[in-house]
N, CA, C and O atoms as a printed pandas DataFrame, in Angstrom:
     atom_number atom_name residue_name chain_id  residue_number  x_coord  y_coord  z_coord
0              1         N          MET        A               1    0.842   -1.182    0.000
1              2        CA          MET        A               1    0.000    0.000    0.000
2              3         C          MET        A               1    0.887    1.245    0.000
3              4         O          MET        A               1    1.876    1.313    0.730
4              5         N          ILE        A               2    0.532    2.203   -0.805
5              6        CA          ILE        A               2    1.248    3.471   -0.866
6              7         C          ILE        A               2    0.415    4.519   -0.153
7              8         O          ILE        A               2   -0.768    4.700   -0.440
8              9         N          SER        A               3    1.057    5.207    0.784
9             10        CA          SER        A               3    0.382    6.251    1.561
10            11         C          SER        A               3    0.964    7.607    1.201
11            12         O          SER        A               3    2.165    7.828    1.356
12            13         N          PRO        A               4    0.123    8.520    0.720
13            14        CA          PRO        A               4    0.635    9.866    0.429
14            15         C          PRO        A               4    0.675   10.718    1.698
15            16         O          PRO        A               4   -0.269   10.719    2.488
16            17         N          LEU        A               5    1.756   11.425    1.878
17            18        CA          LEU        A               5    1.888   12.401    2.954
18            19         C          LEU        A               5    1.952   13.774    2.306
19            20         O          LEU        A               5    2.654   13.958    1.312
20            21         N          VAL        A               6    1.235   14.728    2.850
21            22        CA          VAL        A               6    1.295   16.097    2.341
22            23         C          VAL        A               6    2.005   16.941    3.384
23            24         O          VAL        A               6    1.631   16.959    4.556
24            25         N          VAL        A               7    3.038   17.641    2.932
25            26        CA          VAL        A               7    3.821   18.502    3.811
26            27         C          VAL        A               7    3.695   19.923    3.266
27            28         O          VAL        A               7    4.126   20.212    2.149
28            29         N          THR        A               8    3.104   20.798    4.062
29            30        CA          THR        A               8    2.974   22.199    3.664
30            31         C          THR        A               8    4.133   22.968    4.274
31            32         O          THR        A               8    4.319   22.968    5.491
32            33         N          THR        A               9    4.913   23.625    3.419
33            34        CA          THR        A               9    6.084   24.355    3.887
34            35         C          THR        A               9    5.845   25.857    3.749
35            36         O          THR        A               9    5.219   26.296    2.785
36            37         N          PRO        A              10    6.336   26.645    4.699
37            38        CA          PRO        A              10    6.202   28.101    4.601
38            39         C          PRO        A              10    7.264   28.725    3.697
39            40         O          PRO        A              10    7.172   29.905    3.358
40            41         N          GLY        A              11    8.260   27.948    3.308
41            42        CA          GLY        A              11    9.369   28.436    2.494
42            43         C          GLY        A              11   10.546   27.503    2.670
43            44         O          GLY        A              11   10.393   26.388    3.168
44            45         N          ALA        A              12   11.723   27.956    2.263
45            46        CA          ALA        A              12   12.920   27.124    2.306
46            47         C          ALA        A              12   13.218   26.660    3.729
47            48         O          ALA        A              12   13.023   27.401    4.693
48            49         N          GLY        A              13   13.690   25.425    3.842
49            50        CA          GLY        A              13   14.075   24.892    5.144
50            51         C          GLY        A              13   13.956   23.386    5.176
51            52         O          GLY        A              13   13.564   22.749    4.198
52            53         N          LEU        A              14   14.300   22.834    6.317
53            54        CA          LEU        A              14   14.186   21.401    6.553
54            55         C          LEU        A              14   13.036   21.173    7.522
55            56         O          LEU        A              14   12.992   21.763    8.601
56            57         N          PHE        A              15   12.112   20.317    7.128
57            58        CA          PHE        A              15   10.896   20.080    7.902
58            59         C          PHE        A              15   10.825   18.603    8.255
59            60         O          PHE        A              15   10.746   17.740    7.381
60            61         N          GLU        A              16   10.854   18.331    9.557
61            62        CA          GLU        A              16   10.891   16.943   10.001
62            63         C          GLU        A              16    9.557   16.252    9.769
63            64         O          GLU        A              16    8.502   16.765   10.143
64            65         N          ILE        A              17    9.620   15.077    9.145
65            66        CA          ILE        A              17    8.419   14.288    8.863
66            67         C          ILE        A              17    8.511   12.902    9.503
67            68         O          ILE        A              17    7.738   12.008    9.158
68            69         N          THR        A              18    9.445   12.722   10.426
69            70        CA          THR        A              18    9.657   11.409   11.051
70            71         C          THR        A              18    8.380   10.857   11.672
71            72         O          THR        A              18    8.050    9.688   11.471
72            73         N          ASP        A              19    7.660   11.682   12.420
73            74        CA          ASP        A              19    6.445   11.191   13.086
74            75         C          ASP        A              19    5.382   10.765   12.084
75            76         O          ASP        A              19    4.704    9.760   12.299
76            77         N          GLN        A              20    5.225   11.512   10.992
77            78        CA          GLN        A              20    4.241   11.142    9.969
78            79         C          GLN        A              20    4.608    9.809    9.324
79            80         O          GLN        A              20    3.744    8.962    9.096
80            81         N          VAL        A              21    5.891    9.631    9.032
81            82        CA          VAL        A              21    6.345    8.380    8.417
82            83         C          VAL        A              21    6.184    7.221    9.411
83            84         O          VAL        A              21    5.747    6.134    9.031
84            85         N          ALA        A              22    6.531    7.449   10.667
85            86        CA          ALA        A              22    6.389    6.402   11.687
86            87         C          ALA        A              22    4.939    5.957   11.817
87            88         O          ALA        A              22    4.670    4.779   12.054
88            89         N          GLU        A              23    4.008    6.885   11.664
89            90        CA          GLU        A              23    2.581    6.530   11.735
90            91         C          GLU        A              23    2.182    5.627   10.563
91            92         O          GLU        A              23    1.415    4.682   10.747
92            93         N          VAL        A              24    2.693    5.907    9.373
93            94        CA          VAL        A              24    2.427    5.049    8.215
94            95         C          VAL        A              24    2.982    3.650    8.473
95            96         O          VAL        A              24    2.331    2.652    8.165
96            97         N          VAL        A              25    4.170    3.580    9.032
97            98        CA          VAL        A              25    4.794    2.279    9.329
98            99         C          VAL        A              25    3.973    1.534   10.384
99           100         O          VAL        A              25    3.740    0.333   10.245
100          101         N          ARG        A              26    3.533    2.228   11.436
101          102        CA          ARG        A              26    2.687    1.585   12.468
102          103         C          ARG        A              26    1.396    1.040   11.855
103          104         O          ARG        A              26    0.962   -0.065   12.179
104          105         N          ALA        A              27    0.793    1.824   10.971
105          106        CA          ALA        A              27   -0.461    1.412   10.341
106          107         C          ALA        A              27   -0.287    0.177    9.462
107          108         O          ALA        A              27   -1.251   -0.544    9.202
108          109         N          ALA        A              28    0.929   -0.066    9.010
109          110        CA          ALA        A              28    1.205   -1.245    8.177
110          111         C          ALA        A              28    1.260   -2.519    9.001
111          112         O          ALA        A              28    1.349   -3.612    8.442
112          113         N          GLY        A              29    1.210   -2.395   10.331
113          114        CA          GLY        A              29    1.223   -3.571   11.202
114          115         C          GLY        A              29    2.622   -3.917   11.654
115          116         O          GLY        A              29    3.510   -3.064   11.671
116          117         N          ASP        A              30    2.815   -5.156   12.014
117          118        CA          ASP        A              30    4.100   -5.627   12.535
118          119         C          ASP        A              30    5.068   -5.939   11.401
119          120         O          ASP        A              30    5.692   -6.999   11.376
120          121         N          ALA        A              31    5.182   -5.019   10.481
121          122        CA          ALA        A              31    5.976   -5.257    9.279
122          123         C          ALA        A              31    7.470   -5.304    9.580
123          124         O          ALA        A              31    7.972   -4.580   10.441
124          125         N          ASP        A              32    8.158   -6.161    8.861
125          126        CA          ASP        A              32    9.613   -6.188    8.783
126          127         C          ASP        A              32    9.944   -5.988    7.313
127          128         O          ASP        A              32    9.371   -6.656    6.452
128          129         N          GLY        A              33   10.842   -5.095    7.024
129          130        CA          GLY        A              33   11.199   -4.854    5.631
130          131         C          GLY        A              33   11.762   -3.462    5.448
131          132         O          GLY        A              33   12.685   -3.051    6.150
132          133         N          LEU        A              34   11.187   -2.735    4.484
133          134        CA          LEU        A              34   11.660   -1.390    4.155
134          135         C          LEU        A              34   10.504   -0.423    4.052
135          136         O          LEU        A              34    9.408   -0.771    3.612
136          137         N          CYS        A              35   10.771    0.785    4.464
137          138        CA          CYS        A              35    9.872    1.892    4.188
138          139         C          CYS        A              35   10.567    2.726    3.124
139          140         O          CYS        A              35   11.662    3.242    3.347
140          141         N          THR        A              36    9.941    2.852    1.990
141          142        CA          THR        A              36   10.497    3.650    0.903
142          143         C          THR        A              36    9.703    4.943    0.815
143          144         O          THR        A              36    8.472    4.930    0.816
144          145         N          LEU        A              37   10.416    6.055    0.738
145          146        CA          LEU        A              37    9.809    7.375    0.611
146          147         C          LEU        A              37   10.241    7.984   -0.705
147          148         O          LEU        A              37   11.380    7.803   -1.137
148          149         N          PHE        A              38    9.331    8.709   -1.346
149          150        CA          PHE        A              38    9.626    9.358   -2.622
150          151         C          PHE        A              38    8.909   10.695   -2.667
151          152         O          PHE        A              38    7.690   10.749   -2.505
152          153         N          VAL        A              39    9.650   11.775   -2.886
153          154        CA          VAL        A              39    9.041   13.102   -3.003
154          155         C          VAL        A              39    8.769   13.366   -4.492
155          156         O          VAL        A              39    9.652   13.199   -5.334
156          157         N          GLN        A              40    7.548   13.775   -4.793
157          158        CA          GLN        A              40    7.111   13.942   -6.175
158          159         C          GLN        A              40    7.323   15.373   -6.677
159          160         O          GLN        A              40    6.418   15.975   -7.255
160          161         N          HIS        A              41    8.498   15.900   -6.455
161          162        CA          HIS        A              41    8.787   17.279   -6.857
162          163         C          HIS        A              41   10.244   17.375   -7.279
163          164         O          HIS        A              41   11.067   16.553   -6.875
164          165         N          THR        A              42   10.566   18.380   -8.092
165          166        CA          THR        A              42   11.934   18.548   -8.577
166          167         C          THR        A              42   12.672   19.690   -7.886
167          168         O          THR        A              42   13.825   19.965   -8.220
168          169         N          SER        A              43   12.037   20.351   -6.941
169          170        CA          SER        A              43   12.716   21.429   -6.215
170          171         C          SER        A              43   12.600   21.242   -4.699
171          172         O          SER        A              43   12.651   22.204   -3.933
172          173         N          ALA        A              44   12.445   19.999   -4.294
173          174        CA          ALA        A              44   12.465   19.607   -2.883
174          175         C          ALA        A              44   13.104   18.228   -2.829
175          176         O          ALA        A              44   13.131   17.513   -3.831
176          177         N          SER        A              45   13.613   17.856   -1.671
177          178        CA          SER        A              45   14.269   16.556   -1.548
178          179         C          SER        A              45   14.030   15.974   -0.166
179          180         O          SER        A              45   13.384   16.588    0.683
180          181         N          LEU        A              46   14.559   14.787    0.041
181          182        CA          LEU        A              46   14.443   14.087    1.315
182          183         C          LEU        A              46   15.841   13.814    1.851
183          184         O          LEU        A              46   16.739   13.441    1.096
184          185         N          VAL        A              47   16.023   14.001    3.152
185          186        CA          VAL        A              47   17.309   13.704    3.774
186          187         C          VAL        A              47   17.071   13.115    5.161
187          188         O          VAL        A              47   16.053   13.379    5.800
188          189         N          ILE        A              48   18.019   12.324    5.605
189          190        CA          ILE        A              48   18.056   11.882    6.990
190          191         C          ILE        A              48   19.165   12.691    7.637
191          192         O          ILE        A              48   20.305   12.697    7.173
192          193         N          GLN        A              49   18.809   13.379    8.725
193          194        CA          GLN        A              49   19.761   14.251    9.397
194          195         C          GLN        A              49   19.580   14.176   10.894
195          196         O          GLN        A              49   18.630   13.571   11.391
196          197         N          GLU        A              50   20.500   14.795   11.609
197          198        CA          GLU        A              50   20.406   14.869   13.059
198          199         C          GLU        A              50   19.153   15.645   13.457
199          200         O          GLU        A              50   18.832   16.684   12.879
200          201         N          ASN        A              51   18.451   15.110   14.462
201          202        CA          ASN        A              51   17.242   15.801   14.929
202          203         C          ASN        A              51   17.373   16.269   16.373
203          204         O          ASN        A              51   16.368   16.559   17.020
204          205         N          ALA        A              52   18.606   16.346   16.889
205          206        CA          ALA        A              52   18.814   16.775   18.275
206          207         C          ALA        A              52   19.218   18.248   18.361
207          208         O          ALA        A              52   18.677   18.988   19.183
208          209         N          ASP        A              53   20.148   18.672   17.533
209          210        CA          ASP        A              53   20.648   20.040   17.586
210          211         C          ASP        A              53   20.176   20.798   16.341
211          212         O          ASP        A              53   20.632   20.491   15.239
212          213         N          PRO        A              54   19.280   21.776   16.484
213          214        CA          PRO        A              54   18.756   22.507   15.326
214          215         C          PRO        A              54   19.820   23.276   14.553
215          216         O          PRO        A              54   19.588   23.657   13.406
216          217         N          ASP        A              55   20.984   23.513   15.159
217          218        CA          ASP        A              55   22.055   24.199   14.440
218          219         C          ASP        A              55   22.529   23.396   13.232
219          220         O          ASP        A              55   22.998   23.973   12.252
220          221         N          VAL        A              56   22.410   22.079   13.294
221          222        CA          VAL        A              56   22.791   21.236   12.161
222          223         C          VAL        A              56   21.962   21.624   10.936
223          224         O          VAL        A              56   22.496   21.734    9.832
224          225         N          LEU        A              57   20.677   21.828   11.127
225          226        CA          LEU        A              57   19.795   22.182   10.013
226          227         C          LEU        A              57   20.106   23.583    9.486
227          228         O          LEU        A              57   20.087   23.814    8.277
228          229         N          VAL        A              58   20.388   24.507   10.389
229          230        CA          VAL        A              58   20.761   25.870    9.990
230          231         C          VAL        A              58   22.038   25.837    9.161
231          232         O          VAL        A              58   22.118   26.471    8.109
232          233         N          ASP        A              59   23.033   25.099    9.635
233          234        CA          ASP        A              59   24.309   25.012    8.923
234          235         C          ASP        A              59   24.162   24.327    7.576
235          236         O          ASP        A              59   24.803   24.729    6.605
236          237         N          LEU        A              60   23.334   23.305    7.502
237          238        CA          LEU        A              60   23.108   22.601    6.243
238          239         C          LEU        A              60   22.493   23.540    5.202
239          240         O          LEU        A              60   22.915   23.556    4.045
240          241         N          GLN        A              61   21.502   24.314    5.619
241          242        CA          GLN        A              61   20.894   25.284    4.699
242          243         C          GLN        A              61   21.916   26.320    4.246
243          244         O          GLN        A              61   21.969   26.658    3.064
244          245         N          ALA        A              62   22.733   26.832    5.179
245          246        CA          ALA        A              62   23.748   27.829    4.830
246          247         C          ALA        A              62   24.745   27.257    3.828
247          248         O          ALA        A              62   25.158   27.948    2.897
248          249         N          PHE        A              63   25.131   25.999    4.018
249          250        CA          PHE        A              63   26.060   25.349    3.104
250          251         C          PHE        A              63   25.486   25.295    1.686
251          252         O          PHE        A              63   26.174   25.629    0.721
252          253         N          PHE        A              64   24.225   24.874    1.563
253          254        CA          PHE        A              64   23.626   24.768    0.239
254          255         C          PHE        A              64   23.413   26.134   -0.405
255          256         O          PHE        A              64   23.527   26.266   -1.623
256          257         N          ARG        A              65   23.105   27.154    0.399
257          258        CA          ARG        A              65   22.988   28.512   -0.169
258          259         C          ARG        A              65   24.333   28.970   -0.727
259          260         O          ARG        A              65   24.382   29.622   -1.770
260          261         N          ARG        A              66   25.412   28.637   -0.045
261          262        CA          ARG        A              66   26.740   29.023   -0.532
262          263         C          ARG        A              66   27.151   28.182   -1.739
263          264         O          ARG        A              66   27.696   28.709   -2.708
264          265         N          LEU        A              67   26.889   26.877   -1.680
265          266        CA          LEU        A              67   27.286   25.965   -2.747
266          267         C          LEU        A              67   26.530   26.238   -4.046
267          268         O          LEU        A              67   27.110   26.195   -5.131
268          269         N          VAL        A              68   25.233   26.518   -3.927
269          270        CA          VAL        A              68   24.372   26.718   -5.100
270          271         C          VAL        A              68   23.632   28.049   -4.918
271          272         O          VAL        A              68   22.473   28.062   -4.503
272          273         N          PRO        A              69   24.299   29.163   -5.226
273          274        CA          PRO        A              69   23.701   30.469   -4.961
274          275         C          PRO        A              69   22.658   30.877   -5.997
275          276         O          PRO        A              69   22.691   30.457   -7.154
276          277         N          GLU        A              70   21.746   31.700   -5.539
277          278        CA          GLU        A              70   20.806   32.341   -6.460
278          279         C          GLU        A              70   21.549   33.431   -7.216
279          280         O          GLU        A              70   22.552   33.962   -6.737
280          281         N          GLY        A              71   21.044   33.761   -8.409
281          282        CA          GLY        A              71   21.612   34.858   -9.178
282          283         C          GLY        A              71   22.900   34.528   -9.912
283          284         O          GLY        A              71   23.524   35.418  -10.490
284          285         N          ASP        A              72   23.305   33.276   -9.900
285          286        CA          ASP        A              72   24.521   32.884  -10.619
286          287         C          ASP        A              72   24.262   33.072  -12.115
287          288         O          ASP        A              72   23.234   32.611  -12.612
288          289         N          PRO        A              73   25.164   33.735  -12.849
289          290        CA          PRO        A              73   24.950   33.930  -14.286
290          291         C          PRO        A              73   24.936   32.622  -15.081
291          292         O          PRO        A              73   24.563   32.609  -16.254
292          293         N          LEU        A              74   25.340   31.535  -14.445
293          294        CA          LEU        A              74   25.289   30.221  -15.088
294          295         C          LEU        A              74   23.856   29.798  -15.403
295          296         O          LEU        A              74   23.627   29.080  -16.376
296          297         N          TRP        A              75   22.879   30.239  -14.584
297          298        CA          TRP        A              75   21.500   29.770  -14.706
298          299         C          TRP        A              75   20.804   30.425  -15.888
299          300         O          TRP        A              75   20.808   31.649  -16.024
300          301         N          THR        A              76   20.206   29.600  -16.745
301          302        CA          THR        A              76   19.343   30.103  -17.807
302          303         C          THR        A              76   17.876   29.834  -17.502
303          304         O          THR        A              76   16.998   30.536  -18.004
304          305         N          HIS        A              77   17.607   28.828  -16.691
305          306        CA          HIS        A              77   16.232   28.485  -16.310
306          307         C          HIS        A              77   15.837   29.326  -15.092
307          308         O          HIS        A              77   16.098   28.955  -13.948
308          309         N          VAL        A              78   15.208   30.455  -15.369
309          310        CA          VAL        A              78   14.791   31.368  -14.297
310          311         C          VAL        A              78   13.311   31.735  -14.434
311          312         O          VAL        A              78   12.861   32.747  -13.898
312          313         N          ALA        A              79   12.567   30.904  -15.156
313          314        CA          ALA        A              79   11.168   31.198  -15.459
314          315         C          ALA        A              79   10.310   31.399  -14.219
315          316         O          ALA        A              79    9.363   32.185  -14.246
316          317         N          GLU        A              80   10.626   30.702  -13.135
317          318        CA          GLU        A              80    9.819   30.794  -11.925
318          319         C          GLU        A              80   10.515   31.587  -10.830
319          320         O          GLU        A              80   10.148   31.475   -9.660
320          321         N          GLY        A              81   11.496   32.373  -11.183
321          322        CA          GLY        A              81   12.171   33.216  -10.206
322          323         C          GLY        A              81   13.614   32.818   -9.982
323          324         O          GLY        A              81   14.057   31.774  -10.460
324          325         N          PRO        A              82   14.359   33.654   -9.251
325          326        CA          PRO        A              82   15.792   33.423   -9.060
326          327         C          PRO        A              82   16.130   32.204   -8.204
327          328         O          PRO        A              82   17.266   31.731   -8.230
328          329         N          ASP        A              83   15.164   31.692   -7.447
329          330        CA          ASP        A              83   15.442   30.498   -6.630
330          331         C          ASP        A              83   15.087   29.208   -7.358
331          332         O          ASP        A              83   15.278   28.119   -6.816
332          333         N          ASP        A              84   14.568   29.320   -8.590
333          334        CA          ASP        A              84   14.082   28.138   -9.304
334          335         C          ASP        A              84   15.204   27.165   -9.658
335          336         O          ASP        A              84   15.188   26.022   -9.202
336          337         N          MET        A              85   16.160   27.586  -10.447
337          338        CA          MET        A              85   17.226   26.663  -10.861
338          339         C          MET        A              85   18.097   26.234   -9.694
339          340         O          MET        A              85   18.453   25.057   -9.628
340          341         N          PRO        A              86   18.465   27.121   -8.761
341          342        CA          PRO        A              86   19.216   26.630   -7.598
342          343         C          PRO        A              86   18.458   25.534   -6.844
343          344         O          PRO        A              86   19.071   24.612   -6.307
344          345         N          SER        A              87   17.138   25.633   -6.804
345          346        CA          SER        A              87   16.340   24.606   -6.126
346          347         C          SER        A              87   16.454   23.261   -6.832
347          348         O          SER        A              87   16.537   22.218   -6.184
348          349         N          HIS        A              88   16.459   23.287   -8.162
349          350        CA          HIS        A              88   16.610   22.036   -8.916
350          351         C          HIS        A              88   17.991   21.417   -8.678
351          352         O          HIS        A              88   18.108   20.202   -8.519
352          353         N          VAL        A              89   19.028   22.247   -8.653
353          354        CA          VAL        A              89   20.381   21.736   -8.435
354          355         C          VAL        A              89   20.510   21.167   -7.022
355          356         O          VAL        A              89   21.083   20.093   -6.837
356          357         N          ARG        A              90   19.984   21.874   -6.036
357          358        CA          ARG        A              90   20.044   21.385   -4.654
358          359         C          ARG        A              90   19.324   20.046   -4.519
359          360         O          ARG        A              90   19.777   19.157   -3.799
360          361         N          SER        A              91   18.212   19.914   -5.210
361          362        CA          SER        A              91   17.473   18.648   -5.197
362          363         C          SER        A              91   18.298   17.534   -5.843
363          364         O          SER        A              91   18.321   16.405   -5.353
364          365         N          ALA        A              92   18.973   17.861   -6.947
365          366        CA          ALA        A              92   19.799   16.864   -7.628
366          367         C          ALA        A              92   20.983   16.425   -6.772
367          368         O          ALA        A              92   21.445   15.290   -6.893
368          369         N          LEU        A              93   21.469   17.300   -5.922
369          370        CA          LEU        A              93   22.620   16.981   -5.071
370          371         C          LEU        A              93   22.232   16.189   -3.817
371          372         O          LEU        A              93   23.094   15.619   -3.148
372          373         N          THR        A              94   20.964   16.158   -3.512
373          374        CA          THR        A              94   20.503   15.420   -2.341
374          375         C          THR        A              94   19.774   14.176   -2.831
375          376         O          THR        A              94   20.309   13.453   -3.671
376          377         N          GLN        A              95   18.565   13.902   -2.331
377          378        CA          GLN        A              95   17.863   12.683   -2.714
378          379         C          GLN        A              95   16.377   12.938   -2.897
379          380         O          GLN        A              95   15.787   13.762   -2.197
380          381         N          THR        A              96   15.782   12.232   -3.833
381          382        CA          THR        A              96   14.332   12.293   -3.981
382          383         C          THR        A              96   13.661   11.074   -3.378
383          384         O          THR        A              96   12.436   11.030   -3.264
384          385         N          SER        A              97   14.467   10.068   -2.982
385          386        CA          SER        A              97   13.882    8.896   -2.327
386          387         C          SER        A              97   14.825    8.401   -1.231
387          388         O          SER        A              97   16.036    8.611   -1.277
388          389         N          LEU        A              98   14.226    7.738   -0.248
389          390        CA          LEU        A              98   14.956    7.146    0.866
390          391         C          LEU        A              98   14.404    5.755    1.122
391          392         O          LEU        A              98   13.222    5.501    0.891
392          393         N          SER        A              99   15.246    4.863    1.592
393          394        CA          SER        A              99   14.825    3.536    2.044
394          395         C          SER        A              99   15.300    3.374    3.478
395          396         O          SER        A              99   16.487    3.517    3.769
396          397         N          ILE        A             100   14.358    3.073    4.376
397          398        CA          ILE        A             100   14.666    2.947    5.790
398          399         C          ILE        A             100   14.220    1.574    6.262
399          400         O          ILE        A             100   13.072    1.194    6.032
400          401         N          PRO        A             101   15.103    0.815    6.921
401          402        CA          PRO        A             101   14.710   -0.494    7.423
402          403         C          PRO        A             101   13.586   -0.382    8.462
403          404         O          PRO        A             101   13.492    0.591    9.210
404          405         N          VAL        A             102   12.748   -1.406    8.475
405          406        CA          VAL        A             102   11.627   -1.489    9.410
406          407         C          VAL        A             102   11.665   -2.866   10.070
407          408         O          VAL        A             102   11.875   -3.878    9.400
408          409         N          ALA        A             103   11.460   -2.898   11.384
409          410        CA          ALA        A             103   11.362   -4.171   12.103
410          411         C          ALA        A             103   10.283   -4.032   13.169
411          412         O          ALA        A             103   10.260   -3.061   13.924
412          413         N          GLY        A             104    9.398   -5.009   13.217
413          414        CA          GLY        A             104    8.333   -4.995   14.220
414          415         C          GLY        A             104    7.456   -3.764   14.133
415          416         O          GLY        A             104    6.942   -3.291   15.147
416          417         N          GLY        A             105    7.280   -3.241   12.931
417          418        CA          GLY        A             105    6.428   -2.062   12.746
418          419         C          GLY        A             105    7.080   -0.761   13.187
419          420         O          GLY        A             105    6.384    0.226   13.425
420          421         N          ARG        A             106    8.416   -0.743   13.300
421          422        CA          ARG        A             106    9.136    0.464   13.732
422          423         C          ARG        A             106   10.248    0.805   12.751
423          424         O          ARG        A             106   10.931   -0.079   12.233
424          425         N          LEU        A             107   10.420    2.103   12.503
425          426        CA          LEU        A             107   11.556    2.565   11.713
426          427         C          LEU        A             107   12.844    2.297   12.489
427          428         O          LEU        A             107   12.904    2.547   13.692
428          429         N          LEU        A             108   13.856    1.800   11.819
429          430        CA          LEU        A             108   15.128    1.520   12.478
430          431         C          LEU        A             108   16.121    2.665   12.240
431          432         O          LEU        A             108   17.225    2.468   11.733
432          433         N          LEU        A             109   15.687    3.854   12.624
433          434        CA          LEU        A             109   16.571    5.013   12.531
434          435         C          LEU        A             109   17.542    4.998   13.698
435          436         O          LEU        A             109   17.263    4.414   14.744
436          437         N          GLY        A             110   18.681    5.641   13.511
437          438        CA          GLY        A             110   19.640    5.786   14.587
438          439         C          GLY        A             110   19.125    6.757   15.634
439          440         O          GLY        A             110   18.140    7.464   15.419
440          441         N          ARG        A             111   19.802    6.778   16.763
441          442        CA          ARG        A             111   19.364    7.555   17.924
442          443         C          ARG        A             111   19.076    9.024   17.609
443          444         O          ARG        A             111   18.080    9.565   18.091
444          445         N          TRP        A             112   19.909    9.669   16.826
445          446        CA          TRP        A             112   19.755   11.102   16.569
446          447         C          TRP        A             112   19.276   11.390   15.150
447          448         O          TRP        A             112   19.391   12.522   14.681
448          449         N          GLN        A             113   18.744   10.386   14.462
449          450        CA          GLN        A             113   18.329   10.579   13.079
450          451         C          GLN        A             113   16.857   10.942   12.975
451          452         O          GLN        A             113   16.010   10.411   13.694
452          453         N          GLY        A             114   16.578   11.855   12.066
453          454        CA          GLY        A             114   15.214   12.214   11.721
454          455         C          GLY        A             114   15.090   12.287   10.208
455          456         O          GLY        A             114   16.083   12.464    9.503
456          457         N          ILE        A             115   13.878   12.151    9.719
457          458        CA          ILE        A             115   13.604   12.229    8.287
458          459         C          ILE        A             115   13.080   13.634    7.998
459          460         O          ILE        A             115   12.175   14.121    8.675
460          461         N          TYR        A             116   13.653   14.272    6.997
461          462        CA          TYR        A             116   13.290   15.650    6.680
462          463         C          TYR        A             116   12.926   15.818    5.212
463          464         O          TYR        A             116   13.544   15.233    4.322
464          465         N          LEU        A             117   11.904   16.636    4.991
465          466        CA          LEU        A             117   11.652   17.181    3.663
466          467         C          LEU        A             117   12.514   18.434    3.593
467          468         O          LEU        A             117   12.426   19.299    4.464
468          469         N          PHE        A             118   13.329   18.532    2.585
469          470        CA          PHE        A             118   14.216   19.679    2.390
470          471         C          PHE        A             118   13.601   20.546    1.297
471          472         O          PHE        A             118   13.732   20.255    0.108
472          473         N          GLU        A             119   12.935   21.603    1.715
473          474        CA          GLU        A             119   12.291   22.543    0.777
474          475         C          GLU        A             119   13.355   23.512    0.283
475          476         O          GLU        A             119   14.010   24.193    1.072
476          477         N          HIS        A             120   13.518   23.563   -1.034
477          478        CA          HIS        A             120   14.550   24.418   -1.616
478          479         C          HIS        A             120   14.005   25.745   -2.150
479          480         O          HIS        A             120   14.786   26.644   -2.462
480          481         N          ARG        A             121   12.700   25.882   -2.259
481          482        CA          ARG        A             121   12.107   27.128   -2.766
482          483         C          ARG        A             121   11.823   28.085   -1.620
483          484         O          ARG        A             121   11.509   27.656   -0.510
484          485         N          ARG        A             122   11.933   29.386   -1.889
485          486        CA          ARG        A             122   11.663   30.396   -0.864
486          487         C          ARG        A             122   10.182   30.548   -0.567
487          488         O          ARG        A             122    9.797   30.884    0.553
488          489         N          ARG        A             123    9.358   30.301   -1.562
489          490        CA          ARG        A             123    7.912   30.435   -1.321
490          491         C          ARG        A             123    7.379   29.121   -0.751
491          492         O          ARG        A             123    7.953   28.055   -0.973
492          493         N          GLY        A             124    6.303   29.213   -0.034
493          494        CA          GLY        A             124    5.692   28.022    0.540
494          495         C          GLY        A             124    5.122   27.105   -0.534
495          496         O          GLY        A             124    4.751   27.551   -1.620
496          497         N          SER        A             125    5.062   25.842   -0.218
497          498        CA          SER        A             125    4.556   24.854   -1.170
498          499         C          SER        A             125    3.851   23.724   -0.429
499          500         O          SER        A             125    4.085   23.494    0.757
500          501         N          ARG        A             126    2.992   23.032   -1.151
501          502        CA          ARG        A             126    2.411   21.782   -0.653
502          503         C          ARG        A             126    3.160   20.663   -1.364
503          504         O          ARG        A             126    3.033   20.477   -2.575
504          505         N          ARG        A             127    3.936   19.930   -0.593
505          506        CA          ARG        A             127    4.760   18.862   -1.163
506          507         C          ARG        A             127    4.141   17.513   -0.860
507          508         O          ARG        A             127    3.599   17.293    0.224
508          509         N          ARG        A             128    4.225   16.616   -1.822
509          510        CA          ARG        A             128    3.664   15.274   -1.698
510          511         C          ARG        A             128    4.789   14.260   -1.598
511          512         O          ARG        A             128    5.662   14.186   -2.463
512          513         N          VAL        A             129    4.753   13.481   -0.526
513          514        CA          VAL        A             129    5.737   12.413   -0.313
514          515         C          VAL        A             129    4.967   11.104   -0.269
515          516         O          VAL        A             129    4.014   10.969    0.499
516          517         N          LEU        A             130    5.368   10.149   -1.080
517          518        CA          LEU        A             130    4.738    8.833   -1.079
518          519         C          LEU        A             130    5.521    7.912   -0.150
519          520         O          LEU        A             130    6.750    7.874   -0.200
520          521         N          ALA        A             131    4.821    7.180    0.683
521          522        CA          ALA        A             131    5.434    6.235    1.613
522          523         C          ALA        A             131    4.927    4.831    1.303
523          524         O          ALA        A             131    3.722    4.618    1.170
524          525         N          HIS        A             132    5.840    3.877    1.187
525          526        CA          HIS        A             132    5.489    2.498    0.894
526          527         C          HIS        A             132    6.227    1.594    1.877
527          528         O          HIS        A             132    7.450    1.668    1.992
528          529         N          VAL        A             133    5.494    0.752    2.576
529          530        CA          VAL        A             133    6.091   -0.174    3.541
530          531         C          VAL        A             133    5.919   -1.578    3.006
531          532         O          VAL        A             133    4.810   -1.990    2.666
532          533         N          ARG        A             134    7.005   -2.306    2.931
533          534        CA          ARG        A             134    6.958   -3.663    2.388
534          535         C          ARG        A             134    7.947   -4.531    3.096
535          536         O          ARG        A             134    8.063   -5.716    2.785
């Protein structure tokens, strides 16, 4: 069964979806296997990151802003604004899908790991993440 998750973002940032994904896994029963996540967008991505110290998320965003800046003369695809092409590149450098082991109906994440939707656009969006437990 594929379960869609909708994540509404106010703008660029990392938004933890661990609890939503864990609920999908619980609903699948005492499953052992994998939870596969897939974000259906080209300017957002999925990452597993530390969920204990929020500075990690701040630093990660700062790194990507420096690595893939807006306004670079390299960009020709600017139809949706100056953050459009940098968002696509940031998405390409991260991941659009994740596979997380599941045992006894629980995600087998590490102690400080959380699952995040990484919104790369400055404007808010409704992002769709598909979750499949098998």
